[in-house]
N, C-alpha and C positions, 0 to 999 in steps of 0.2 A: 336316563336311569329312573325307573319310577318308585313311588314310596309303597311298601307293603301295608298290609292291613295292621299297623300297629296303633297304639292309642293316640299318637299324634294326629294321624289320618282320621281315625275315627271322630276325634274332637274337631278337627278342621272341618270335616263334613257337616257336622251339627252347626258349626258357626257360618258355614256358606248357606245352609237350609235357613237359619235363622234371618240372613240378610233378605230373604224374600218378603219380610214383613217389616213395616216401619218399627223404629225403637219405641217401645211403649212409653206413654207419657211420663209414668213414675220413674222409669229407668233414665229418661232424658233429664228429668229434674234433678236426680240424684247424680247424674253425670255433670250436671252444671254446677251443682254445690261443690261437687269434688274437684272440678277446675278451678273455682272461685277460691277454695280453700289451698289448692296447691299453689296459685299465685300468690296468695298471702305469704305463705311459707317460703316460696321462691324468692320474692321480691325481699323479704325481710332478711333472708340469709344471703343476698347478693353481695354484701358488702362485707362477710365475714372472712376471717384469714384464709381458710381453705380455698375459697373461691377467688380471691385475689391472687393468690400464689398460683393457682391453676391458669388464670387469665394470663399472668406473666409467662407462664410455661408453654401455653399453646395458642394464644390469641396474638397474631401480629399487629404492629401498630396499625392504626385504622387507616392511614393513607396506603398501606401495602394489604389491606384486608380485601377478601374477594367481594364482588359486589353483589353476587348471588348467594343464597344460603339461608341462614337463620339467625335472628338477632338474640342476644343474651338478654335474659330477664333483669331488669334494674339498671342497665346501662345502656341497652341498644346497641352495643357493639356488635358489626356483622362477623359472622364466621361460618365454618363449614357445618353441615347438618351434624355431623357425628360428634364435633366438638360443642356445639350447643347443646345436645342432649347430655353430654358429660358434665358440663359446667352447671347447667340448670338442675340436672339430676343431684349433684352435690348441694347446691344452694337451697333445693326445697327440703333437704333432709337435715342439714347441719344445725338448725335450731331446735330440732326435736318437736317440731310443731306439724308434721306431716300426718296424714290420716292413717287409719289402721283397719285391717279385717281381723277380727279378734281369733276366729276358728283356726286361721292360717298362721298366726304370730308374724304377720306380715304387714308392711307399709306398702300399699299398692301404688299410691299416687306418685311418689318420687320417681320411680323408673317409668311407670306408664305414660303419664302425663308429659313428662320430660321428652321421651322419645316421639310420642304422637304428635306434640305441638311443634317440634323441630322439623319432623318430615311435613306436616300440614302447612307450616310457614313456608318451606322451601318450595312446596307445589302450588300454593294458592288455594288450600283447600277450603270449603265452606265451613262455617261454625258447626253445622249439623253434622257433617261429616267427621269432624273432629270429635263431637260428642258421642257419636256411635262408636268411633274407635276407642275412645276411652273406656266405654261401657263394655266393649269386647275385651280390651286388655285387662280390665278388672275382673271380667268373668273367668277368663283362662288362668290368671294369676291366682285369684282366690280360691279356685277350684283345685288347683295344683298344690297350693300352699296347705289347704286343708287336707289333702290327700297324703302328704307325706309328714305332717306334723302329729304330735309334738316330738317324735323321735329325731326328725331332721334338725330341730332347733337346738339339740344338744351340742353340736359342734359348728353349725352353719348359721349364717345371718340370712334369713329367709328373704330379705329384701334384695341382698346381693344376688342370690342364687335364683329363686322363682321370678324375682323382679325381671330377669332376662326374658324369660318366657312370656311375662304380661306385656313388656314392652314390645316384643316381636310381634305378638298377636295384634297389637295396636296398629304398628306399622303396616301388617300384612293386610288389615282391615282397610286402612286408608287407601293401600294400592289396589284393593279390590281383588286380591289373588283368589284364584280358584282352590279347591280343597287340597291337591297335591302340592303345590309350591307353598301354600300356607303350612301344611305339615313340615315341609322342609324347613321353614323359618322357625318353626317351634322346636325341631330337633337340633338345628344349629345353634339356636340360643341356649338349649340345654347343655351342650358340650362347652360352652363359655362361662357357665355358671360358676360362681365364685363368691367367698365373703366369710372369712372366719369369725366365729365369736370371739376368739381371743382380742379381737381389735377393738372391742369397746368394753373391756374388762381392765383398761388403764387409758391414761390421757393420751390420745393419739387422733389423728385426722383421718384414720382409715375408714371408719364406720361410715361417714358420708361419701367418701369415696365409692363404697360399695353400691350405693343407688346410682350414682353417676356412671359408673362401670356398667351397670345393668341396663340403664337407659341406652348407652352408646352399643352395647352388645345387641339390644333389641333391635337398633337402628341397623347394624351390620347385617344381622341375620335376616331381618325382613326384607331390606334392600337386595342382598345377595340372592335370597330365595326369588324374588321377583325377577332377577337376571337369569335364573336357572341353576343356581348354585344348589347342591343337595347335602342332606344330611342323613345319618342313620336313621332308618325307618322305626327302630325300637330304642332309641335312645332314652326313652323316659322309662319303659318297664323292663328293658334287657337284663340278662344276668350280671352285666358289667355297666347297667345304664344309671341314669340319675337317682331313681329311688333307691336302687340297692347300694350304690357307692356312697350315697349321703344321707343313708338312714336305715330304715327297716323294710324298704320296698314302697308301696303305696296303694291307696284304695282307688284303682285306676277306673273302675266300673263307674264311680261317683264322678269322676272327671269327664267321662264321655256321655253323660247322660243328656238328653234332649234339652235344648234351652225353651223354656216356657215364656209365661207372660211376665215373669219376675226376673230381674238381673241381680247379681250378686252386689253390684255397685250400690244398691238400694240398702245394703245391710252394712254400710261403712261406719265405723267410729271416728269422730272428729276429736282433735285433742284440744282441751281447754287450757292445758299448762305446758310450758315450754321445757319439757323434761321426759324422761323415760316413761312410757304408758302404763309399766307396771307398777308405777307409784301413785296412780291417779285415785284409786278408791281409799288408799291411806289418806292422800290430800283432802278428799271429799269428807272423810270421817272427822279428820282434825278440824276443818272448817265448820262442820256441824257442831262440834263440841264447843268451838270458840264463840258460836252465836248464842243469843239467848234462847232458851232461859239458863243454859250452863254459865254464859258471861265469865269464863275463866281467866283469871289473872296468871300469865305465865310464871310468875313469882311464887304463886301458890301450889304449883305442881311438884310433886315429889317425885313421880315416876310416870313413864309413857311406855305402853306395851302397843306394840303393833303386830297383829296377826293377819297373815296373807297365804297366797298359795306359794308352793315352793319355787317355781321359777323366779317370782318376783324376789325371793330372799338370796337367790342365786346371783341374778343379774343386777339386782338393785339394793344389795344389802350392805354397802359400804358403810360402816360405822363413823368414820371421820374422814370425809373427803378432803383432799389436799388442793384440788384444782377445780375450776369451774365445771369442767367437762366431768370430773368424778361426782360432783354434787348433783349433777343432772341424773345420775344413776344411783342415788342415795336416798332411800325412802325415810331414814331418820333425818336427813338434812331438810327434805322437803316437807315433812310433817313439822319440824321445829319451825320452819319458815312460815308455814300456813297459820300455826298457832301464835306466832309473834306478829305477823303482818296482815293477817285476814287474806291472804292471796299469795300465789306463786307466779311471779312474772319474769320476764327477761331479766330485770335489774336484780332479781333475787340472787343471781349467779355471779354477781360482781366479785373480783377476788377480794375485797375487804370484808365481804359477808362471812367467808370461810373462816375467819378469825374473830369474828365478832363475839364477845364475851356471852351476850344474850343467847347466841346460837348455839355456841359450844357448852355452855351450861345445860341447854336442854339436851343436847347430844348425849352429854354424860349420863342423863337419867333415862335414856330411851333404849327399850330392848325390841328386838325384831324376831320373830319365828314364824315357821310355817304351820298351818293348820288344815287338817284334812277335810274341814268344812269348806275351805276355799279352794284346796287342790283338787279335789274330786271333780267339780264342774269345769275346771280348767281345761282347754283354753277359750271355750265358748262364754264362759262367765269369768269376770276378773273382779273379785271381791276382797274386802278386808274388814278388818275390826280394829278400832283404835280406842284404847283403855287409859284413862287418865286417873291417877289417884292423887289426892292433894294431902298437904301437910296436916290438914285437919282431920284426915281419915275418910273423906268422902271419895266415892268411886263413880266416875261417869264412863260410859262406854256407848260408842255408835258403830253399828254394823252396816256396811254398805256391799249390797250384793251385786250390783252393777255400777261400775264407775261412771261418772258423768262424760257425756259423750258418745256413749255406746247407743246401739239402736234401742235398746229398752230404756235408756236414760238420755235422750238426745238433746243436743244444744238446739235452741229456738233459732229462727231465722235472722232475729235480731242479734243474737249472739254471734252467729257466722259473720254477719257484716261488720260487727264490732271488732271480731278477731282480725279480719281482713284489713280493716281500717287501721288498726294498732300497729300491724305488722308493716303496713305499706307506707303510711305517712312519713316516718322518719327517712325513708329512702326517696319516694317519689314527691313528696310535698302533699299538702292537703288538696289543692285544686286538681292535679292530675291523679291523685288516688280517687277522688270522687268521679272524675270523667272516665277512669279505667274501670271503676265499679259498674257504672252506667252501660258502658261497653260490655262487660260480661253478662250483665243481666239480660242482654239481647243477643247473646252469642249464638243460639239456634237460628237466628235471623241473619247472621253476618254472611256475606256472600264471599269473602275472603279474608282469611285469618291473618293475612299480613297487615290488616289494617289495625290490628290490636297494638296500640302503643302503650308499652310496659316499662317506660323509664321516664326519667325526669326531663322537663323541657329545658332547653338550653338556658332559657330566661330565668330559670328557678334555680340554677345550679350555684 
């Protein structure tokens, strides 16, 4: 059975056509940076409870593990390609440190790189092939995410839904599929798409599971299509398809436009803080107010007002979080933390911080509201304004139109390396972290990605 002229086939033809040219240098650099950032998040998250529980459920004891397959990031345990994609997908999202494509309300790295790496390691692909697959996976996922949002995000977690398609595209590209089977990979991924918004409006492990499921679904779709398995040609745009069932249709003509010299992976936002990205502009504003010339003493603060876009107030508006997970989705909490500590780090979410009198005192004096000024340009721009009134009657305000880490306000290369090092060293140790960073800096030259060693040496354990 052949695919008809649907959106998936039209997009697949553009992807195959683009394969005739080398990946542009800017796109390769961006893909390399995305892989570095993914590894930092995945290594850092590899020892979290959601991942250790899944290892217990799905990874057999090492003496019974398969000799071929893909290793798990952080531990090096061998498992099958599908399970590796699942667990690495969860690990790379669980700390809330993975990247973002703002126009699509989407975390592309967690599902895309997890799927691509698992298949690349199973098959011994080159580093250049992995980077191209990542760039293609981002291109597909970012395009579709932007096409169906913001309506899709009302009920669905884009990373769990669109992530299936981005992951499938990356796997299909690694396999060098022609247009028709690549289209089937995308449509098979679409019918496996899932991930409810409700999963991250309370303390649960389901949110990172979304990205792991998306990575595994992408592997399933890509490898099944390579074997001749077919999907519905109009699964994206059909009357009961992905766009209509999960939103208000989609801007499909934007999805199928030709691929030029620029890839969307070049427009990735990188997270500087380990919490919900909807809080970042508010954190930036709080840090700016804390710095000189304001040099505010938290004890002098009478009231804090946070103004931001509507979605941020819904997703990250928890006024008094009760758990570390809820605190990561609380703009008031992270603003209070930024004002008190001068940063927001992983240790900012220790359980004892939730009842720290200094934090709770500021929470009692913090208000959050949406503003048309920031809602109108959302989701392409994610801004906020933080205003502080002191007991002495002074008022200080900072407006942040673009959060730190966005393409218009990017992290420096040294910031990226520092983030990777900070997340990796507690798991790998300093020596292995430095060795691995050096490997990743030459990823495009690597002849076999199975040589990547992203787990602690036995002697360092």
